[in-house]
MARLUMMI-251777 format. One record per residue (C-alpha): residue number from 1; residue in one letter; x, y, z. Coordinates in steps of 0.1 Angstrom, whole numbers, padded with zeros to 4 digits. Layout:
// residues N
+-----+---------+-------+-------+-------+
| num | residuo |    c1 |    c2 |    c3 |
+-----+---------+-------+-------+-------+
| NUM |       a |     X |     Y |     Z |
...
+-----+---------+-------+-------+-------+
This chain:
// residues 309
+-----+---------+-------+-------+-------+
| num | residuo |    c1 |    c2 |    c3 |
+-----+---------+-------+-------+-------+
|   1 |       m | -0001 | -0001 |  0000 |
|   2 |       r |  0030 |  0022 |  0005 |
|   3 |       d |  0041 |  0023 | -0031 |
|   4 |       r |  0009 |  0032 | -0046 |
|   5 |       p | -0024 |  0047 | -0030 |
|   6 |       y | -0045 |  0016 | -0035 |
|   7 |       d | -0073 |  0028 | -0015 |
|   8 |       i | -0076 |  0061 | -0037 |
|   9 |       y | -0078 |  0039 | -0067 |
|  10 |       l | -0104 |  0016 | -0054 |
|  11 |       i | -0126 |  0045 | -0043 |
|  12 |       i | -0121 |  0060 | -0080 |
|  13 |       f | -0132 |  0026 | -0094 |
|  14 |       l | -0160 |  0021 | -0075 |
|  15 |       s | -0174 |  0055 | -0080 |
|  16 |       t | -0169 |  0052 | -0116 |
|  17 |       l | -0189 |  0017 | -0114 |
|  18 |       l | -0217 |  0032 | -0096 |
|  19 |       f | -0217 |  0061 | -0121 |
|  20 |       l | -0221 |  0038 | -0150 |
|  21 |       i | -0246 |  0014 | -0133 |
|  22 |       i | -0268 |  0043 | -0126 |
|  23 |       w | -0268 |  0056 | -0161 |
|  24 |       l | -0267 |  0024 | -0181 |
|  25 |       l | -0281 | -0003 | -0157 |
|  26 |       p | -0310 |  0017 | -0140 |
|  27 |       g | -0326 | -0017 | -0132 |
|  28 |       t | -0300 | -0028 | -0108 |
|  29 |       k | -0314 | -0014 | -0074 |
|  30 |       s | -0295 | -0035 | -0050 |
|  31 |       l | -0260 | -0028 | -0064 |
|  32 |       r | -0271 |  0007 | -0065 |
|  33 |       v | -0278 |  0008 | -0030 |
|  34 |       v | -0246 | -0010 | -0019 |
|  35 |       l | -0224 |  0011 | -0037 |
|  36 |       g | -0243 |  0043 | -0031 |
|  37 |       l | -0242 |  0042 |  0005 |
|  38 |       p | -0203 |  0045 |  0009 |
|  39 |       f | -0204 |  0069 | -0022 |
|  40 |       i | -0225 |  0090 | -0004 |
|  41 |       l | -0216 |  0085 |  0034 |
|  42 |       f | -0177 |  0079 |  0034 |
|  43 |       f | -0161 |  0083 |  0000 |
|  44 |       p | -0160 |  0122 |  0000 |
|  45 |       g | -0149 |  0124 |  0033 |
|  46 |       w | -0120 |  0098 |  0029 |
|  47 |       v | -0107 |  0114 | -0004 |
|  48 |       t | -0106 |  0148 |  0013 |
|  49 |       v | -0090 |  0137 |  0046 |
|  50 |       s | -0064 |  0120 |  0023 |
|  51 |       a | -0059 |  0151 |  0004 |
|  52 |       l | -0052 |  0171 |  0035 |
|  53 |       f | -0032 |  0147 |  0054 |
|  54 |       p | -0012 |  0126 |  0028 |
|  55 |       e |  0015 |  0119 |  0055 |
|  56 |       k |  0010 |  0089 |  0078 |
|  57 |       r |  0019 |  0111 |  0112 |
|  58 |       g | -0010 |  0131 |  0126 |
|  59 |       l | -0041 |  0109 |  0120 |
|  60 |       d | -0041 |  0071 |  0126 |
|  61 |       f | -0065 |  0048 |  0106 |
|  62 |       l | -0096 |  0050 |  0131 |
|  63 |       e | -0093 |  0088 |  0132 |
|  64 |       r | -0094 |  0089 |  0094 |
|  65 |       v | -0124 |  0069 |  0094 |
|  66 |       a | -0144 |  0086 |  0119 |
|  67 |       i | -0136 |  0120 |  0105 |
|  68 |       s | -0142 |  0108 |  0070 |
|  69 |       f | -0180 |  0100 |  0080 |
|  70 |       g | -0184 |  0134 |  0095 |
|  71 |       l | -0170 |  0154 |  0066 |
|  72 |       s | -0191 |  0133 |  0043 |
|  73 |       i | -0223 |  0142 |  0061 |
|  74 |       a | -0210 |  0181 |  0057 |
|  75 |       i | -0201 |  0177 |  0022 |
|  76 |       v | -0228 |  0162 |  0007 |
|  77 |       p | -0256 |  0188 |  0022 |
|  78 |       l | -0233 |  0218 |  0012 |
|  79 |       l | -0232 |  0204 | -0023 |
|  80 |       g | -0268 |  0199 | -0024 |
|  81 |       l | -0274 |  0235 | -0012 |
|  82 |       a | -0252 |  0248 | -0037 |
|  83 |       l | -0268 |  0229 | -0065 |
|  84 |       n | -0303 |  0241 | -0053 |
|  85 |       y | -0294 |  0277 | -0060 |
|  86 |       t | -0285 |  0268 | -0097 |
|  87 |       w | -0323 |  0265 | -0101 |
|  88 |       y | -0327 |  0301 | -0104 |
|  89 |       a | -0303 |  0304 | -0134 |
|  90 |       n | -0322 |  0272 | -0152 |
|  91 |       p | -0354 |  0255 | -0137 |
|  92 |       k | -0341 |  0223 | -0152 |
|  93 |       l | -0312 |  0222 | -0126 |
|  94 |       g | -0316 |  0224 | -0089 |
|  95 |       i | -0313 |  0189 | -0066 |
|  96 |       r | -0319 |  0163 | -0092 |
|  97 |       l | -0303 |  0128 | -0096 |
|  98 |       w | -0285 |  0139 | -0127 |
|  99 |       t | -0271 |  0171 | -0110 |
| 100 |       v | -0263 |  0155 | -0075 |
| 101 |       l | -0245 |  0124 | -0089 |
| 102 |       p | -0222 |  0141 | -0116 |
| 103 |       s | -0214 |  0168 | -0092 |
| 104 |       l | -0207 |  0144 | -0064 |
| 105 |       y | -0184 |  0121 | -0088 |
| 106 |       i | -0165 |  0152 | -0099 |
| 107 |       y | -0157 |  0162 | -0064 |
| 108 |       i | -0147 |  0127 | -0056 |
| 109 |       i | -0124 |  0121 | -0084 |
| 110 |       t | -0109 |  0158 | -0083 |
| 111 |       m | -0099 |  0153 | -0045 |
| 112 |       s | -0090 |  0116 | -0051 |
| 113 |       i | -0063 |  0129 | -0079 |
| 114 |       l | -0053 |  0157 | -0055 |
| 115 |       a | -0050 |  0131 | -0027 |
| 116 |       a | -0030 |  0104 | -0046 |
| 117 |       f | -0005 |  0132 | -0061 |
| 118 |       r |  0004 |  0147 | -0027 |
| 119 |       r |  0010 |  0111 | -0011 |
| 120 |       i |  0032 |  0102 | -0041 |
| 121 |       a |  0051 |  0131 | -0037 |
| 122 |       l |  0060 |  0123 | -0001 |
| 123 |       d |  0088 |  0099 |  0006 |
| 124 |       p |  0077 |  0061 |  0011 |
| 125 |       e |  0084 |  0058 |  0047 |
| 126 |       d |  0064 |  0090 |  0053 |
| 127 |       r |  0032 |  0081 |  0030 |
| 128 |       f |  0000 |  0074 |  0051 |
| 129 |       e | -0008 |  0035 |  0045 |
| 130 |       i | -0034 |  0010 |  0056 |
| 131 |       l | -0020 | -0018 |  0074 |
| 132 |       l | -0038 | -0050 |  0079 |
| 133 |       n | -0023 | -0069 |  0109 |
| 134 |       i | -0040 | -0103 |  0110 |
| 135 |       s | -0029 | -0127 |  0138 |
| 136 |       f | -0041 | -0159 |  0153 |
| 137 |       p | -0041 | -0169 |  0188 |
| 138 |       e | -0010 | -0180 |  0202 |
| 139 |       e | -0004 | -0216 |  0210 |
| 140 |       d | -0006 | -0208 |  0249 |
| 141 |       t | -0039 | -0189 |  0247 |
| 142 |       t | -0064 | -0205 |  0268 |
| 143 |       p | -0097 | -0222 |  0255 |
| 144 |       l | -0117 | -0193 |  0267 |
| 145 |       d | -0097 | -0168 |  0247 |
| 146 |       k | -0100 | -0186 |  0218 |
| 147 |       a | -0137 | -0192 |  0221 |
| 148 |       l | -0143 | -0155 |  0226 |
| 149 |       t | -0119 | -0146 |  0195 |
| 150 |       v | -0140 | -0169 |  0173 |
| 151 |       i | -0175 | -0155 |  0189 |
| 152 |       l | -0159 | -0118 |  0181 |
| 153 |       v | -0153 | -0126 |  0146 |
| 154 |       a | -0186 | -0144 |  0138 |
| 155 |       s | -0204 | -0116 |  0154 |
| 156 |       i | -0186 | -0092 |  0129 |
| 157 |       i | -0194 | -0115 |  0101 |
| 158 |       l | -0230 | -0118 |  0111 |
| 159 |       s | -0235 | -0083 |  0115 |
| 160 |       i | -0219 | -0076 |  0081 |
| 161 |       a | -0243 | -0102 |  0065 |
| 162 |       t | -0272 | -0087 |  0081 |
| 163 |       l | -0266 | -0048 |  0072 |
| 164 |       i | -0260 | -0061 |  0035 |
| 165 |       y | -0293 | -0081 |  0037 |
| 166 |       v | -0313 | -0055 |  0052 |
| 167 |       i | -0299 | -0028 |  0025 |
| 168 |       v | -0304 | -0051 | -0005 |
| 169 |       t | -0335 | -0068 |  0004 |
| 170 |       p | -0368 | -0049 | -0008 |
| 171 |       k | -0388 | -0035 |  0020 |
| 172 |       e | -0428 | -0044 |  0016 |
| 173 |       g | -0449 | -0015 |  0024 |
| 174 |       e | -0486 | -0015 |  0035 |
| 175 |       h | -0507 | -0042 |  0017 |
| 176 |       f | -0540 | -0024 |  0002 |
| 177 |       t | -0558 | -0019 | -0029 |
| 178 |       v | -0571 |  0014 | -0044 |
| 179 |       f | -0605 |  0013 | -0056 |
| 180 |       y | -0622 |  0046 | -0072 |
| 181 |       v | -0650 |  0056 | -0093 |
| 182 |       l | -0649 |  0086 | -0118 |
| 183 |       g | -0673 |  0104 | -0140 |
| 184 |       p | -0676 |  0099 | -0177 |
| 185 |       s | -0650 |  0125 | -0185 |
| 186 |       g | -0624 |  0104 | -0162 |
| 187 |       m | -0623 |  0128 | -0134 |
| 188 |       a | -0639 |  0127 | -0100 |
| 189 |       y | -0670 |  0147 | -0107 |
| 190 |       d | -0699 |  0150 | -0132 |
| 191 |       y | -0713 |  0116 | -0118 |
| 192 |       p | -0749 |  0106 | -0131 |
| 193 |       r | -0773 |  0116 | -0106 |
| 194 |       n | -0807 |  0120 | -0123 |
| 195 |       l | -0816 |  0095 | -0150 |
| 196 |       t | -0849 |  0082 | -0167 |
| 197 |       v | -0855 |  0046 | -0172 |
| 198 |       g | -0837 |  0031 | -0198 |
| 199 |       e | -0812 |  0062 | -0203 |
| 200 |       n | -0778 |  0053 | -0205 |
| 201 |       a | -0749 |  0066 | -0184 |
| 202 |       t | -0714 |  0062 | -0178 |
| 203 |       v | -0690 |  0057 | -0149 |
| 204 |       i | -0653 |  0047 | -0147 |
| 205 |       l | -0641 |  0020 | -0123 |
| 206 |       g | -0606 |  0019 | -0113 |
| 207 |       v | -0585 | -0005 | -0094 |
| 208 |       k | -0547 | -0007 | -0084 |
| 209 |       n | -0532 | -0034 | -0067 |
| 210 |       h | -0506 | -0027 | -0040 |
| 211 |       e | -0509 | -0063 | -0024 |
| 212 |       y | -0472 | -0074 | -0034 |
| 213 |       k | -0487 | -0103 | -0052 |
| 214 |       t | -0511 | -0112 | -0082 |
| 215 |       v | -0548 | -0109 | -0071 |
| 216 |       t | -0581 | -0117 | -0088 |
| 217 |       y | -0607 | -0091 | -0083 |
| 218 |       t | -0645 | -0092 | -0090 |
| 219 |       i | -0663 | -0061 | -0096 |
| 220 |       v | -0698 | -0062 | -0086 |
| 221 |       v | -0724 | -0034 | -0095 |
| 222 |       y | -0758 | -0035 | -0078 |
| 223 |       p | -0787 | -0009 | -0077 |
| 224 |       a | -0799 | -0012 | -0040 |
| 225 |       l | -0834 |  0003 | -0042 |
| 226 |       r | -0843 |  0026 | -0014 |
| 227 |       e | -0878 |  0023 | -0001 |
| 228 |       g | -0889 |  0048 |  0024 |
| 229 |       n | -0861 |  0055 |  0050 |
| 230 |       y | -0848 |  0018 |  0041 |
| 231 |       t | -0822 |  0006 |  0014 |
| 232 |       r | -0819 | -0031 |  0006 |
| 233 |       e | -0782 | -0033 |  0000 |
| 234 |       f | -0760 | -0059 | -0016 |
| 235 |       l | -0752 | -0079 |  0014 |
| 236 |       e | -0786 | -0084 |  0027 |
| 237 |       v | -0803 | -0092 | -0005 |
| 238 |       k | -0773 | -0116 | -0019 |
| 239 |       p | -0785 | -0113 | -0054 |
| 240 |       p | -0773 | -0136 | -0081 |
| 241 |       i | -0741 | -0120 | -0100 |
| 242 |       y | -0745 | -0121 | -0137 |
| 243 |       y | -0709 | -0118 | -0154 |
| 244 |       r | -0717 | -0094 | -0180 |
| 245 |       w | -0706 | -0057 | -0182 |
| 246 |       n | -0722 | -0023 | -0201 |
| 247 |       t | -0757 | -0038 | -0196 |
| 248 |       s | -0794 | -0028 | -0180 |
| 249 |       l | -0794 | -0033 | -0143 |
| 250 |       s | -0819 | -0040 | -0119 |
| 251 |       y | -0824 | -0045 | -0081 |
| 252 |       i | -0834 | -0083 | -0089 |
| 253 |       y | -0797 | -0095 | -0098 |
| 254 |       a | -0760 | -0078 | -0097 |
| 255 |       v | -0738 | -0077 | -0126 |
| 256 |       g | -0700 | -0083 | -0123 |
| 257 |       r | -0666 | -0087 | -0139 |
| 258 |       n | -0632 | -0104 | -0127 |
| 259 |       v | -0598 | -0086 | -0130 |
| 260 |       t | -0568 | -0100 | -0123 |
| 261 |       l | -0538 | -0074 | -0115 |
| 262 |       k | -0502 | -0080 | -0107 |
| 263 |       h | -0486 | -0059 | -0079 |
| 264 |       g | -0483 | -0025 | -0092 |
| 265 |       e | -0508 | -0027 | -0120 |
| 266 |       s | -0541 | -0008 | -0122 |
| 267 |       v | -0568 | -0006 | -0145 |
| 268 |       e | -0598 |  0014 | -0152 |
| 269 |       l | -0629 |  0000 | -0168 |
| 270 |       p | -0658 |  0023 | -0185 |
| 271 |       l | -0692 |  0008 | -0175 |
| 272 |       i | -0719 |  0021 | -0197 |
| 273 |       f | -0753 |  0013 | -0178 |
| 274 |       s | -0793 |  0018 | -0174 |
| 275 |       i | -0818 |  0013 | -0148 |
| 276 |       s | -0848 | -0005 | -0159 |
| 277 |       r | -0872 |  0005 | -0129 |
| 278 |       p | -0879 |  0040 | -0116 |
| 279 |       g | -0868 |  0044 | -0081 |
| 280 |       f | -0841 |  0060 | -0057 |
| 281 |       y | -0811 |  0040 | -0058 |
| 282 |       k | -0780 |  0036 | -0039 |
| 283 |       l | -0759 |  0024 | -0070 |
| 284 |       q | -0732 |  0002 | -0052 |
| 285 |       f | -0699 | -0006 | -0066 |
| 286 |       l | -0682 | -0033 | -0046 |
| 287 |       l | -0649 | -0050 | -0050 |
| 288 |       l | -0644 | -0085 | -0039 |
| 289 |       k | -0614 | -0103 | -0029 |
| 290 |       g | -0614 | -0141 | -0022 |
| 291 |       g | -0651 | -0138 | -0025 |
| 292 |       e | -0658 | -0114 |  0003 |
| 293 |       v | -0663 | -0076 | -0001 |
| 294 |       y | -0632 | -0059 |  0002 |
| 295 |       r | -0638 | -0025 | -0008 |
| 296 |       d | -0673 | -0008 | -0015 |
| 297 |       l | -0682 |  0026 | -0034 |
| 298 |       h | -0716 |  0040 | -0042 |
| 299 |       l | -0736 |  0069 | -0058 |
| 300 |       w | -0772 |  0080 | -0051 |
| 301 |       i | -0791 |  0079 | -0084 |
| 302 |       d | -0829 |  0092 | -0087 |
| 303 |       v | -0845 |  0073 | -0118 |
| 304 |       r | -0877 |  0086 | -0131 |
| 305 |       g | -0901 |  0075 | -0159 |
| 306 |       g | -0927 |  0051 | -0167 |
| 307 |       e | -0926 |  0011 | -0156 |
| 308 |       g | -0895 | -0005 | -0167 |
| 309 |       i | -0892 | -0041 | -0182 |
+-----+---------+-------+-------+-------+
């Protein structure tokens, strides 16, 4: 390590690798996280300390590591603060991935080159070097000392493995499904409220799967007739479900449609309907999962006219 600043060369290599991965292989999320954490939290401080203190006297290895983390935590926000003001010159700038990444990369490479030149300019015996002294227990070490050494090494390895697993393992958020109804224009207004018997109306039913698995849903539409102050709803009446769409509706039956979505997928289904009998209806939109009602929405619709079919 004394002849060449291999720690600096390694940082240049890993920083360049991360830069290329982000721009050329955007789907490699795990590798981006593994390289991105030291790129942000350690590399800026280490190359800065190396440029300021190329000689081995003054700071030992552990002090350099501690200061490097602290400096990185200071350098990165300052760089972001400077980039924030570039927005006033050009709204396309500011704090963006494509501005922060190159700026931090340029800083690391510039300080790395400066650190390498300063260290190489010193006499070999004065240069900072990383020494790894690996020794095994002596023959006269007690069994307890040997056991403690093994436990310590195993704990370190387990801690590192656990950290890597936590970083690279995708985190699952809350499991849920979005279910919504829109008006005919695709917006959350202008819903049909007043119809005549047989008059067509349109709504749009939307479903988005956030369940972290593929789910088959059943969308059920049922016009629950209100009689006086009482409404005979779907779960009470339990009408038969006819699997058809864009049809005339009646409180005698419900209509339904199956939809299968992978995690993250969504669908918006237009529904063109009419109601065959006059009355005041609570038009129910039910989302079934596993045969059970999972989400429910409704619109109140007043249907006027002569006797329907």
